[in-house]
mmCIF file of the N, C-alpha and C atoms, coordinates in Angstrom:
data_MODEL
# 
_entry.id   MODEL 
# 
loop_
_atom_site.group_PDB 
_atom_site.id 
_atom_site.type_symbol 
_atom_site.label_atom_id 
_atom_site.label_alt_id 
_atom_site.label_comp_id 
_atom_site.label_asym_id 
_atom_site.label_entity_id 
_atom_site.label_seq_id 
_atom_site.pdbx_PDB_ins_code 
_atom_site.Cartn_x 
_atom_site.Cartn_y 
_atom_site.Cartn_z 
_atom_site.occupancy 
_atom_site.B_iso_or_equiv 
_atom_site.pdbx_formal_charge 
_atom_site.auth_seq_id 
_atom_site.auth_comp_id 
_atom_site.auth_asym_id 
_atom_site.auth_atom_id 
_atom_site.pdbx_PDB_model_num 
ATOM 1   N N  . MET A 1 1  ? -8.523 1.973   21.510  1.00 0.00 ? 1  MET A N  1 
ATOM 2   C CA . MET A 1 1  ? -7.362 1.304   21.060  1.00 0.00 ? 1  MET A CA 1 
ATOM 3   C C  . MET A 1 1  ? -6.432 2.290   19.953  1.00 0.00 ? 1  MET A C  1 
ATOM 4   N N  . ASP A 1 2  ? -5.657 2.472   19.913  1.00 0.00 ? 2  ASP A N  1 
ATOM 5   C CA . ASP A 1 2  ? -4.638 3.071   18.776  1.00 0.00 ? 2  ASP A CA 1 
ATOM 6   C C  . ASP A 1 2  ? -4.026 1.885   17.362  1.00 0.00 ? 2  ASP A C  1 
ATOM 7   N N  . LEU A 1 3  ? -4.867 2.004   16.133  1.00 0.00 ? 3  LEU A N  1 
ATOM 8   C CA . LEU A 1 3  ? -4.430 2.026   15.145  1.00 0.00 ? 3  LEU A CA 1 
ATOM 9   C C  . LEU A 1 3  ? -3.561 2.197   14.175  1.00 0.00 ? 3  LEU A C  1 
ATOM 10  N N  . SER A 1 4  ? -2.840 3.297   14.491  1.00 0.00 ? 4  SER A N  1 
ATOM 11  C CA . SER A 1 4  ? -1.927 4.371   13.808  1.00 0.00 ? 4  SER A CA 1 
ATOM 12  C C  . SER A 1 4  ? -0.978 3.251   13.090  1.00 0.00 ? 4  SER A C  1 
ATOM 13  N N  . LEU A 1 5  ? -0.177 3.358   11.803  1.00 0.00 ? 5  LEU A N  1 
ATOM 14  C CA . LEU A 1 5  ? 0.809  2.945   11.765  1.00 0.00 ? 5  LEU A CA 1 
ATOM 15  C C  . LEU A 1 5  ? 1.684  3.936   11.476  1.00 0.00 ? 5  LEU A C  1 
ATOM 16  N N  . ALA A 1 6  ? 1.359  5.491   11.983  1.00 0.00 ? 6  ALA A N  1 
ATOM 17  C CA . ALA A 1 6  ? 2.493  6.353   11.594  1.00 0.00 ? 6  ALA A CA 1 
ATOM 18  C C  . ALA A 1 6  ? 3.617  6.061   11.973  1.00 0.00 ? 6  ALA A C  1 
ATOM 19  N N  . GLY A 1 7  ? 4.903  6.753   11.192  1.00 0.00 ? 7  GLY A N  1 
ATOM 20  C CA . GLY A 1 7  ? 6.524  6.375   11.105  1.00 0.00 ? 7  GLY A CA 1 
ATOM 21  C C  . GLY A 1 7  ? 6.512  4.821   10.982  1.00 0.00 ? 7  GLY A C  1 
ATOM 22  N N  . LYS A 1 8  ? 5.774  3.679   10.623  1.00 0.00 ? 8  LYS A N  1 
ATOM 23  C CA . LYS A 1 8  ? 6.246  2.787   10.456  1.00 0.00 ? 8  LYS A CA 1 
ATOM 24  C C  . LYS A 1 8  ? 6.371  2.866   8.838   1.00 0.00 ? 8  LYS A C  1 
ATOM 25  N N  . LYS A 1 9  ? 6.983  1.358   8.595   1.00 0.00 ? 9  LYS A N  1 
ATOM 26  C CA . LYS A 1 9  ? 7.118  1.114   7.224   1.00 0.00 ? 9  LYS A CA 1 
ATOM 27  C C  . LYS A 1 9  ? 6.867  -0.139  6.819   1.00 0.00 ? 9  LYS A C  1 
ATOM 28  N N  . ALA A 1 10 ? 6.296  -0.491  5.407   1.00 0.00 ? 10 ALA A N  1 
ATOM 29  C CA . ALA A 1 10 ? 6.319  -1.878  5.462   1.00 0.00 ? 10 ALA A CA 1 
ATOM 30  C C  . ALA A 1 10 ? 6.591  -2.398  4.103   1.00 0.00 ? 10 ALA A C  1 
ATOM 31  N N  . ILE A 1 11 ? 6.707  -3.395  3.705   1.00 0.00 ? 11 ILE A N  1 
ATOM 32  C CA . ILE A 1 11 ? 7.052  -4.105  2.631   1.00 0.00 ? 11 ILE A CA 1 
ATOM 33  C C  . ILE A 1 11 ? 5.890  -4.964  1.596   1.00 0.00 ? 11 ILE A C  1 
ATOM 34  N N  . VAL A 1 12 ? 5.079  -4.815  1.293   1.00 0.00 ? 12 VAL A N  1 
ATOM 35  C CA . VAL A 1 12 ? 4.093  -5.292  0.377   1.00 0.00 ? 12 VAL A CA 1 
ATOM 36  C C  . VAL A 1 12 ? 4.224  -6.402  -0.743  1.00 0.00 ? 12 VAL A C  1 
ATOM 37  N N  . CYS A 1 13 ? 4.066  -7.522  -0.708  1.00 0.00 ? 13 CYS A N  1 
ATOM 38  C CA . CYS A 1 13 ? 4.840  -8.524  -1.930  1.00 0.00 ? 13 CYS A CA 1 
ATOM 39  C C  . CYS A 1 13 ? 3.136  -8.900  -2.374  1.00 0.00 ? 13 CYS A C  1 
ATOM 40  N N  . GLY A 1 14 ? 3.563  -8.764  -3.538  1.00 0.00 ? 14 GLY A N  1 
ATOM 41  C CA . GLY A 1 14 ? 1.426  -8.955  -4.668  1.00 0.00 ? 14 GLY A CA 1 
ATOM 42  C C  . GLY A 1 14 ? 0.669  -7.645  -4.384  1.00 0.00 ? 14 GLY A C  1 
ATOM 43  N N  . SER A 1 15 ? 1.582  -6.982  -4.222  1.00 0.00 ? 15 SER A N  1 
ATOM 44  C CA . SER A 1 15 ? 0.758  -5.975  -3.891  1.00 0.00 ? 15 SER A CA 1 
ATOM 45  C C  . SER A 1 15 ? -0.240 -5.127  -4.789  1.00 0.00 ? 15 SER A C  1 
ATOM 46  N N  . THR A 1 16 ? -0.488 -5.886  -6.009  1.00 0.00 ? 16 THR A N  1 
ATOM 47  C CA . THR A 1 16 ? -1.408 -5.285  -7.250  1.00 0.00 ? 16 THR A CA 1 
ATOM 48  C C  . THR A 1 16 ? -3.093 -5.714  -7.173  1.00 0.00 ? 16 THR A C  1 
ATOM 49  N N  . ASP A 1 17 ? -2.971 -6.888  -6.731  1.00 0.00 ? 17 ASP A N  1 
ATOM 50  C CA . ASP A 1 17 ? -4.444 -7.754  -6.667  1.00 0.00 ? 17 ASP A CA 1 
ATOM 51  C C  . ASP A 1 17 ? -4.372 -8.441  -5.631  1.00 0.00 ? 17 ASP A C  1 
ATOM 52  N N  . GLY A 1 18 ? -5.786 -8.301  -5.018  1.00 0.00 ? 18 GLY A N  1 
ATOM 53  C CA . GLY A 1 18 ? -6.330 -9.311  -3.704  1.00 0.00 ? 18 GLY A CA 1 
ATOM 54  C C  . GLY A 1 18 ? -5.990 -8.459  -2.146  1.00 0.00 ? 18 GLY A C  1 
ATOM 55  N N  . ILE A 1 19 ? -5.446 -10.004 -1.680  1.00 0.00 ? 19 ILE A N  1 
ATOM 56  C CA . ILE A 1 19 ? -4.960 -9.304  0.197   1.00 0.00 ? 19 ILE A CA 1 
ATOM 57  C C  . ILE A 1 19 ? -3.745 -8.088  0.088   1.00 0.00 ? 19 ILE A C  1 
ATOM 58  N N  . GLY A 1 20 ? -2.962 -8.572  -0.890  1.00 0.00 ? 20 GLY A N  1 
ATOM 59  C CA . GLY A 1 20 ? -1.969 -7.978  -0.964  1.00 0.00 ? 20 GLY A CA 1 
ATOM 60  C C  . GLY A 1 20 ? -2.104 -6.335  -1.201  1.00 0.00 ? 20 GLY A C  1 
ATOM 61  N N  . LYS A 1 21 ? -2.990 -6.210  -2.174  1.00 0.00 ? 21 LYS A N  1 
ATOM 62  C CA . LYS A 1 21 ? -3.426 -4.957  -2.387  1.00 0.00 ? 21 LYS A CA 1 
ATOM 63  C C  . LYS A 1 21 ? -4.553 -4.159  -1.484  1.00 0.00 ? 21 LYS A C  1 
ATOM 64  N N  . ALA A 1 22 ? -5.552 -4.812  -0.782  1.00 0.00 ? 22 ALA A N  1 
ATOM 65  C CA . ALA A 1 22 ? -5.924 -4.662  0.719   1.00 0.00 ? 22 ALA A CA 1 
ATOM 66  C C  . ALA A 1 22 ? -5.103 -4.059  1.480   1.00 0.00 ? 22 ALA A C  1 
ATOM 67  N N  . SER A 1 23 ? -4.228 -5.094  1.846   1.00 0.00 ? 23 SER A N  1 
ATOM 68  C CA . SER A 1 23 ? -3.215 -4.569  2.661   1.00 0.00 ? 23 SER A CA 1 
ATOM 69  C C  . SER A 1 23 ? -2.946 -3.158  2.629   1.00 0.00 ? 23 SER A C  1 
ATOM 70  N N  . ALA A 1 24 ? -1.607 -3.344  1.488   1.00 0.00 ? 24 ALA A N  1 
ATOM 71  C CA . ALA A 1 24 ? -1.315 -2.324  0.976   1.00 0.00 ? 24 ALA A CA 1 
ATOM 72  C C  . ALA A 1 24 ? -2.148 -0.521  1.317   1.00 0.00 ? 24 ALA A C  1 
ATOM 73  N N  . ILE A 1 25 ? -3.299 -1.107  0.765   1.00 0.00 ? 25 ILE A N  1 
ATOM 74  C CA . ILE A 1 25 ? -4.185 0.454   1.026   1.00 0.00 ? 25 ILE A CA 1 
ATOM 75  C C  . ILE A 1 25 ? -4.700 0.570   2.283   1.00 0.00 ? 25 ILE A C  1 
ATOM 76  N N  . LEU A 1 26 ? -4.948 -0.161  3.470   1.00 0.00 ? 26 LEU A N  1 
ATOM 77  C CA . LEU A 1 26 ? -5.081 -0.200  4.821   1.00 0.00 ? 26 LEU A CA 1 
ATOM 78  C C  . LEU A 1 26 ? -4.314 0.429   5.337   1.00 0.00 ? 26 LEU A C  1 
ATOM 79  N N  . MET A 1 27 ? -2.686 -0.790  5.432   1.00 0.00 ? 27 MET A N  1 
ATOM 80  C CA . MET A 1 27 ? -1.755 0.261   5.877   1.00 0.00 ? 27 MET A CA 1 
ATOM 81  C C  . MET A 1 27 ? -1.377 2.265   5.572   1.00 0.00 ? 27 MET A C  1 
ATOM 82  N N  . ALA A 1 28 ? -1.683 1.683   4.612   1.00 0.00 ? 28 ALA A N  1 
ATOM 83  C CA . ALA A 1 28 ? -1.016 3.274   3.543   1.00 0.00 ? 28 ALA A CA 1 
ATOM 84  C C  . ALA A 1 28 ? -2.418 4.431   4.431   1.00 0.00 ? 28 ALA A C  1 
ATOM 85  N N  . LYS A 1 29 ? -3.519 3.980   4.553   1.00 0.00 ? 29 LYS A N  1 
ATOM 86  C CA . LYS A 1 29 ? -4.907 4.632   5.008   1.00 0.00 ? 29 LYS A CA 1 
ATOM 87  C C  . LYS A 1 29 ? -4.663 4.908   6.483   1.00 0.00 ? 29 LYS A C  1 
ATOM 88  N N  . ARG A 1 30 ? -3.738 4.215   6.962   1.00 0.00 ? 30 ARG A N  1 
ATOM 89  C CA . ARG A 1 30 ? -3.292 4.125   8.469   1.00 0.00 ? 30 ARG A CA 1 
ATOM 90  C C  . ARG A 1 30 ? -1.573 4.900   9.423   1.00 0.00 ? 30 ARG A C  1 
ATOM 91  N N  . GLY A 1 31 ? -1.308 5.561   7.836   1.00 0.00 ? 31 GLY A N  1 
ATOM 92  C CA . GLY A 1 31 ? -0.133 6.092   7.979   1.00 0.00 ? 31 GLY A CA 1 
ATOM 93  C C  . GLY A 1 31 ? 1.014  5.445   7.693   1.00 0.00 ? 31 GLY A C  1 
ATOM 94  N N  . ALA A 1 32 ? 1.369  4.585   7.224   1.00 0.00 ? 32 ALA A N  1 
ATOM 95  C CA . ALA A 1 32 ? 2.432  3.854   7.090   1.00 0.00 ? 32 ALA A CA 1 
ATOM 96  C C  . ALA A 1 32 ? 3.077  4.234   5.939   1.00 0.00 ? 32 ALA A C  1 
ATOM 97  N N  . GLU A 1 33 ? 4.419  4.199   5.682   1.00 0.00 ? 33 GLU A N  1 
ATOM 98  C CA . GLU A 1 33 ? 5.277  4.563   4.144   1.00 0.00 ? 33 GLU A CA 1 
ATOM 99  C C  . GLU A 1 33 ? 4.737  2.558   3.849   1.00 0.00 ? 33 GLU A C  1 
ATOM 100 N N  . ILE A 1 34 ? 5.006  2.194   2.493   1.00 0.00 ? 34 ILE A N  1 
ATOM 101 C CA . ILE A 1 34 ? 4.565  1.448   1.823   1.00 0.00 ? 34 ILE A CA 1 
ATOM 102 C C  . ILE A 1 34 ? 5.517  1.033   0.531   1.00 0.00 ? 34 ILE A C  1 
ATOM 103 N N  . MET A 1 35 ? 6.276  0.042   0.911   1.00 0.00 ? 35 MET A N  1 
ATOM 104 C CA . MET A 1 35 ? 7.136  -0.187  -0.351  1.00 0.00 ? 35 MET A CA 1 
ATOM 105 C C  . MET A 1 35 ? 6.253  -1.007  -0.946  1.00 0.00 ? 35 MET A C  1 
ATOM 106 N N  . LEU A 1 36 ? 5.749  -1.007  -2.425  1.00 0.00 ? 36 LEU A N  1 
ATOM 107 C CA . LEU A 1 36 ? 4.981  -2.278  -3.041  1.00 0.00 ? 36 LEU A CA 1 
ATOM 108 C C  . LEU A 1 36 ? 6.231  -3.360  -3.807  1.00 0.00 ? 36 LEU A C  1 
ATOM 109 N N  . VAL A 1 37 ? 5.998  -4.485  -3.901  1.00 0.00 ? 37 VAL A N  1 
ATOM 110 C CA . VAL A 1 37 ? 6.104  -5.459  -4.579  1.00 0.00 ? 37 VAL A CA 1 
ATOM 111 C C  . VAL A 1 37 ? 5.380  -5.982  -5.255  1.00 0.00 ? 37 VAL A C  1 
ATOM 112 N N  . ALA A 1 38 ? 5.629  -6.399  -6.753  1.00 0.00 ? 38 ALA A N  1 
ATOM 113 C CA . ALA A 1 38 ? 4.553  -7.079  -8.301  1.00 0.00 ? 38 ALA A CA 1 
ATOM 114 C C  . ALA A 1 38 ? 5.630  -6.833  -8.972  1.00 0.00 ? 38 ALA A C  1 
ATOM 115 N N  . ARG A 1 39 ? 4.700  -8.189  -9.748  1.00 0.00 ? 39 ARG A N  1 
ATOM 116 C CA . ARG A 1 39 ? 5.604  -8.819  -10.822 1.00 0.00 ? 39 ARG A CA 1 
ATOM 117 C C  . ARG A 1 39 ? 5.253  -8.259  -12.725 1.00 0.00 ? 39 ARG A C  1 
ATOM 118 N N  . ASN A 1 40 ? 4.370  -7.751  -12.227 1.00 0.00 ? 40 ASN A N  1 
ATOM 119 C CA . ASN A 1 40 ? 3.871  -6.406  -13.194 1.00 0.00 ? 40 ASN A CA 1 
ATOM 120 C C  . ASN A 1 40 ? 3.469  -5.332  -13.207 1.00 0.00 ? 40 ASN A C  1 
ATOM 121 N N  . GLU A 1 41 ? 4.653  -4.483  -13.989 1.00 0.00 ? 41 GLU A N  1 
ATOM 122 C CA . GLU A 1 41 ? 5.012  -3.162  -13.916 1.00 0.00 ? 41 GLU A CA 1 
ATOM 123 C C  . GLU A 1 41 ? 3.687  -1.983  -13.936 1.00 0.00 ? 41 GLU A C  1 
ATOM 124 N N  . ASP A 1 42 ? 3.115  -2.628  -15.206 1.00 0.00 ? 42 ASP A N  1 
ATOM 125 C CA . ASP A 1 42 ? 1.312  -1.769  -15.041 1.00 0.00 ? 42 ASP A CA 1 
ATOM 126 C C  . ASP A 1 42 ? 0.541  -1.896  -14.426 1.00 0.00 ? 42 ASP A C  1 
ATOM 127 N N  . LYS A 1 43 ? 0.477  -2.564  -13.607 1.00 0.00 ? 43 LYS A N  1 
ATOM 128 C CA . LYS A 1 43 ? -0.638 -2.754  -12.255 1.00 0.00 ? 43 LYS A CA 1 
ATOM 129 C C  . LYS A 1 43 ? 0.041  -2.204  -10.875 1.00 0.00 ? 43 LYS A C  1 
ATOM 130 N N  . LEU A 1 44 ? 1.130  -2.348  -11.246 1.00 0.00 ? 44 LEU A N  1 
ATOM 131 C CA . LEU A 1 44 ? 2.447  -1.387  -9.967  1.00 0.00 ? 44 LEU A CA 1 
ATOM 132 C C  . LEU A 1 44 ? 1.854  -0.127  -10.374 1.00 0.00 ? 44 LEU A C  1 
ATOM 133 N N  . ASN A 1 45 ? 1.862  0.419   -11.543 1.00 0.00 ? 45 ASN A N  1 
ATOM 134 C CA . ASN A 1 45 ? 1.609  1.985   -11.426 1.00 0.00 ? 45 ASN A CA 1 
ATOM 135 C C  . ASN A 1 45 ? 0.514  2.214   -11.229 1.00 0.00 ? 45 ASN A C  1 
ATOM 136 N N  . VAL A 1 46 ? -0.760 1.463   -11.798 1.00 0.00 ? 46 VAL A N  1 
ATOM 137 C CA . VAL A 1 46 ? -2.180 1.944   -11.109 1.00 0.00 ? 46 VAL A CA 1 
ATOM 138 C C  . VAL A 1 46 ? -2.231 1.857   -9.828  1.00 0.00 ? 46 VAL A C  1 
ATOM 139 N N  . THR A 1 47 ? -1.914 1.077   -9.113  1.00 0.00 ? 47 THR A N  1 
ATOM 140 C CA . THR A 1 47 ? -1.624 0.877   -7.384  1.00 0.00 ? 47 THR A CA 1 
ATOM 141 C C  . THR A 1 47 ? -1.144 2.312   -6.799  1.00 0.00 ? 47 THR A C  1 
ATOM 142 N N  . MET A 1 48 ? 0.068  2.417   -6.908  1.00 0.00 ? 48 MET A N  1 
ATOM 143 C CA . MET A 1 48 ? 0.768  3.243   -7.195  1.00 0.00 ? 48 MET A CA 1 
ATOM 144 C C  . MET A 1 48 ? -0.159 4.568   -6.791  1.00 0.00 ? 48 MET A C  1 
ATOM 145 N N  . SER A 1 49 ? -0.578 4.821   -7.944  1.00 0.00 ? 49 SER A N  1 
ATOM 146 C CA . SER A 1 49 ? -1.668 5.840   -8.013  1.00 0.00 ? 49 SER A CA 1 
ATOM 147 C C  . SER A 1 49 ? -2.617 6.008   -7.502  1.00 0.00 ? 49 SER A C  1 
ATOM 148 N N  . GLU A 1 50 ? -3.481 4.912   -6.948  1.00 0.00 ? 50 GLU A N  1 
ATOM 149 C CA . GLU A 1 50 ? -4.310 4.977   -6.008  1.00 0.00 ? 50 GLU A CA 1 
ATOM 150 C C  . GLU A 1 50 ? -4.116 5.123   -4.965  1.00 0.00 ? 50 GLU A C  1 
ATOM 151 N N  . LEU A 1 51 ? -2.793 4.118   -4.088  1.00 0.00 ? 51 LEU A N  1 
ATOM 152 C CA . LEU A 1 51 ? -2.474 4.660   -3.024  1.00 0.00 ? 51 LEU A CA 1 
ATOM 153 C C  . LEU A 1 51 ? -1.900 5.801   -2.732  1.00 0.00 ? 51 LEU A C  1 
ATOM 154 N N  . SER A 1 52 ? -2.049 6.840   -3.833  1.00 0.00 ? 52 SER A N  1 
ATOM 155 C CA . SER A 1 52 ? -0.920 8.611   -3.569  1.00 0.00 ? 52 SER A CA 1 
ATOM 156 C C  . SER A 1 52 ? -2.554 9.318   -3.280  1.00 0.00 ? 52 SER A C  1 
ATOM 157 N N  . HIS A 1 53 ? -3.281 9.080   -3.751  1.00 0.00 ? 53 HIS A N  1 
ATOM 158 C CA . HIS A 1 53 ? -4.993 9.616   -3.736  1.00 0.00 ? 53 HIS A CA 1 
ATOM 159 C C  . HIS A 1 53 ? -5.389 8.800   -2.812  1.00 0.00 ? 53 HIS A C  1 
ATOM 160 N N  . LYS A 1 54 ? -4.918 7.867   -2.094  1.00 0.00 ? 54 LYS A N  1 
ATOM 161 C CA . LYS A 1 54 ? -6.051 7.977   -1.112  1.00 0.00 ? 54 LYS A CA 1 
ATOM 162 C C  . LYS A 1 54 ? -5.142 8.418   0.373   1.00 0.00 ? 54 LYS A C  1 
ATOM 163 N N  . GLN A 1 55 ? -3.893 7.828   0.181   1.00 0.00 ? 55 GLN A N  1 
ATOM 164 C CA . GLN A 1 55 ? -2.968 9.245   1.448   1.00 0.00 ? 55 GLN A CA 1 
ATOM 165 C C  . GLN A 1 55 ? -3.031 10.304  1.266   1.00 0.00 ? 55 GLN A C  1 
ATOM 166 N N  . GLY A 1 56 ? -3.314 11.264  0.287   1.00 0.00 ? 56 GLY A N  1 
ATOM 167 C CA . GLY A 1 56 ? -3.806 12.351  0.325   1.00 0.00 ? 56 GLY A CA 1 
ATOM 168 C C  . GLY A 1 56 ? -2.396 13.040  0.370   1.00 0.00 ? 56 GLY A C  1 
# 
């Protein structure tokens, strides 16, 4: 079964903690382009850094 998200785009709300962060990481690993939305800019920057390292 092909679970690739290559070429897909996703907006993830609440992307700095919990399910939102886990969803963003999983979709990024599968090739999706992710737009993160969060209230805390510092935590958002940390999550963005983590995602860029996981995507390669």
